[in-house]
N, C-alpha and C positions, 0 to 999 in steps of 0.2 A: 288559629286553632290556641288561644287563647283565655279565654273566657271556660268557665266551667258549667252547664248549661242543667248538671242533676237537680232534682229536686233539693231543695235541702231540708235536713231533718229527719229523714230516712238511715236507717241504720245501715250497714256496709261493712261488707268486708273488708281485709286489710287491704292496708291504701300498695300499689304495684307498681310498675313503668313498663311500658311498652315501646318498640320503637318503630315511626310509621316515617317512610320516606325518609329515611335521618332522622326522623327529630321524634326527640321522647315526650309520652304524655303520659298523664294518669289516667288509671283503668283500677278496679277495688278489685279481687277478689270475688269471684263469681259470677261478677257478669259476661256477660257477653260480648265481641271484640264490636260486635253494630255498634252495643250499645254505650262501649267509651269513647271509639267515633264519633258519637254521634251528639255526648256532651263535653266531647273537645272542640266540637263547630263542626264537625266534616262533613259536610257534605256530598262532598264528588269522590265517589270513591273508585272512577275508573272511565275509564274512554270506551265509547260502544263500536261494535262493528264496524262500523260506517268510517270511525275513525274523527268525523265531525260530529257529534257529541257525548255528551257526559254523561257516565251513569251513577244513580245513589240506590239509596235503600228504597224497598217500595212496599215487599210485604212480610220484612222480617219475620220469617218463618221456614223460609227453607226451601219456598216454591218457586221465587221467581230467578234466583243464578244471578240479580243484578249488583246482591255484593260481594263477587264473586275477588279475591287477592291472592298474593303468594304469601300465605302465611307459615315463618320458618323453612325456608325452601319449598312448602310443598305450593303447585300452581293448583292454581282453581276450587279456591276454599272458599266455601261459604262464612263472612265474616258473621253475620246473624246468627249462626248454627255453634258456631266457636267459642267456649269460656278461654278467658285470656289467662296467661300467667305469665308471674314475672320473669322478664328478659326475651317476653314474645316478640321477634321480627316481621313487621309488615310489610308489603310492597302491593302499591296498587299496580294492575294490570292495565298498561298502556303511558304515556309519556303526558300527566298534567301539564297544563301550564302552572 
């Protein structure tokens, strides 16, 4: 999660920081959490129910529930529907490798 994959030249809100599984990432005010995670190169968002597969972003609009995370202590929050705020704490659900 070291390379920023955002499109250069787009005007964004102020830079903020969120913590994902103990790692600080850069986000911009007004982005969804899923956009910030994607820009940070995070493709795996959790472990599936069978515990042998991973979950990632599918629809990006709150329909599929593949981006569920624990956000600021709240379980089962959709990353694609959550706007980031400075100091937000995110934990993926399931043990990621």
